[in-house]
C-alpha positions as semicolon CSV with decimal commas, in nm:
position;residue;x (nm);y (nm);z (nm)
1;X;13,102;27,938;8,657
2;X;13,333;28,236;8,624
3;X;13,271;28,548;8,423
4;X;13,541;28,778;8,297
5;X;13,575;29,119;8,141
6;X;13,865;29,320;8,014
7;X;13,929;29,663;8,159
8;X;14,155;29,909;7,980
9;X;14,361;30,158;8,173
10;X;14,653;30,372;8,054
11;X;14,700;30,155;7,746
12;X;14,711;29,827;7,940
13;X;14,445;29,557;7,940
14;X;14,351;29,399;8,271
15;X;14,141;29,083;8,287
16;X;13,886;29,091;8,571
17;X;13,744;28,753;8,675
18;X;13,422;28,746;8,871
19;X;13,340;28,423;9,059
20;X;12,997;28,259;9,023
21;X;12,901;28,470;8,721
22;X;12,801;28,768;8,935
23;X;12,841;29,128;8,836
24;X;13,165;29,297;8,934
25;X;13,127;29,607;9,148
26;X;13,284;29,925;9,016
27;X;13,662;29,919;9,047
28;X;13,911;30,203;9,053
29;X;14,037;30,133;8,698
30;X;13,730;30,250;8,511
31;X;13,408;30,442;8,541
32;X;13,088;30,244;8,522
33;X;12,781;30,361;8,330
34;X;12,450;30,179;8,361
35;X;12,214;30,218;8,063
36;X;11,849;30,117;8,113
37;X;11,629;30,100;7,805
38;X;11,377;29,842;7,690
39;X;11,510;29,872;7,334
40;X;11,809;29,646;7,275
41;X;11,900;29,855;6,970
42;X;11,908;30,177;7,174
43;X;12,114;30,016;7,452
44;X;12,363;29,887;7,195
45;X;12,381;30,224;7,017
46;X;12,445;30,419;7,336
47;X;12,693;30,158;7,458
48;X;12,895;30,161;7,134
49;X;12,901;30,541;7,120
50;X;13,018;30,571;7,480
51;X;13,279;30,295;7,456
52;X;13,401;30,428;7,122
53;X;13,454;30,769;7,274
54;X;13,613;30,647;7,598
55;X;13,761;30,296;7,606
56;X;13,798;30,311;7,985
57;X;13,421;30,315;8,041
58;X;13,259;29,997;8,168
59;X;12,909;30,020;8,018
60;X;12,649;29,785;8,167
61;X;12,289;29,737;8,056
62;X;11,946;29,696;8,215
63;X;11,622;29,615;8,031
64;X;11,377;29,810;8,250
65;X;11,348;30,015;8,568
66;X;11,339;29,717;8,806
67;X;11,647;29,566;8,641
68;X;11,819;29,908;8,661
69;X;11,761;29,934;9,036
70;X;11,885;29,579;9,097
71;X;12,197;29,625;8,886
72;X;12,270;29,971;9,030
73;X;12,270;29,824;9,381
74;X;12,527;29,563;9,272
75;X;12,743;29,773;9,039
76;X;12,742;30,111;9,217
77;X;12,774;30,290;8,880
78;X;12,924;30,635;8,839
79;X;12,641;30,738;8,602
80;X;12,294;30,601;8,529
81;X;12,118;30,667;8,197
82;X;11,746;30,582;8,198
83;X;11,484;30,572;7,926
84;X;11,152;30,718;8,040
85;X;10,906;30,469;7,888
86;X;11,000;30,119;8,009
87;X;10,796;29,820;8,126
88;X;10,761;29,716;8,491
89;X;10,897;30,046;8,624
90;X;10,944;30,358;8,412
91;X;11,253;30,578;8,416
92;X;11,102;30,849;8,638
93;X;10,996;30,594;8,901
94;X;11,334;30,421;8,886
95;X;11,511;30,759;8,913
96;X;11,312;30,844;9,227
97;X;11,416;30,517;9,392
98;X;11,778;30,550;9,279
99;X;11,803;30,913;9,396
100;X;11,710;30,797;9,747
101;X;11,952;30,505;9,756
102;X;12,235;30,665;9,555
103;X;12,196;31,042;9,601
104;X;12,545;31,129;9,471
105;X;12,516;30,931;9,148
106;X;12,423;31,142;8,844
107;X;12,112;31,022;8,662
108;X;12,014;31,122;8,309
109;X;11,670;31,056;8,159
110;X;11,751;30,993;7,791
111;X;11,409;30,994;7,631
112;X;11,199;31,057;7,321
113;X;10,947;31,236;7,543
114;X;11,155;31,545;7,615
115;X;10,865;31,773;7,713
116;X;10,730;31,523;7,966
117;X;11,087;31,458;8,072
118;X;11,147;31,824;8,152
119;X;10,850;31,827;8,390
120;X;10,973;31,506;8,549
121;X;11,324;31,650;8,572
122;X;11,199;31,916;8,806
123;X;11,006;31,661;9,014
124;X;11,285;31,401;9,034
125;X;11,594;31,621;9,023
126;X;11,753;31,441;8,729
127;X;11,884;31,575;8,401
128;X;11,687;31,517;8,079
129;X;11,842;31,476;7,734
130;X;11,635;31,412;7,421
131;X;11,705;31,102;7,212
132;X;11,578;31,267;6,896
133;X;11,869;31,502;6,842
134;X;12,098;31,506;7,140
135;X;12,334;31,206;7,119
136;X;12,623;31,455;7,101
137;X;12,493;31,627;7,415
138;X;12,477;31,294;7,600
139;X;12,836;31,215;7,503
140;X;12,953;31,564;7,601
141;X;12,781;31,524;7,939
142;X;12,963;31,194;7,996
143;X;13,291;31,366;7,902
144;X;13,219;31,642;8,151
145;X;13,129;31,402;8,431
146;X;13,433;31,181;8,383
147;X;13,686;31,428;8,242
148;X;13,744;31,181;7,961
149;X;14,045;31,158;7,736
150;X;13,820;31,234;7,438
151;X;13,745;31,572;7,589
152;X;14,112;31,652;7,654
153;X;14,214;31,542;7,301
154;X;13,976;31,801;7,150
155;X;14,123;32,082;7,363
């Protein structure tokens, strides 16, 4: 079985076909963001906000910390966004593993538990952004990391 996705670059659409239904590793056409959250609604919300702001982003999803580690190894994302409270392996534990295997990849803990997250930020060396009121901050951070077109249009 083959799986496909459409990548957008400079106004053109490119169809990427992946044999055997596997996940495509990051390509040079787009930046890949991996979102890990046990809430399907939160994953969809973050995905739609990011893709709406920058059509060139390839946003992938993971349902928990174990899934995030497995998908990060395959996808080699340019940014990983983790919820803190997830089943099987929480965001702080997943961030610790990912920091060892992918030390140059930025990781953001996007969590409701911002006070706990700040303590964990110091311990794990990852950035923390609160879900309660900082969706704009998350999007601005993505713009900064990727130098997105949305950022340049506002200038």
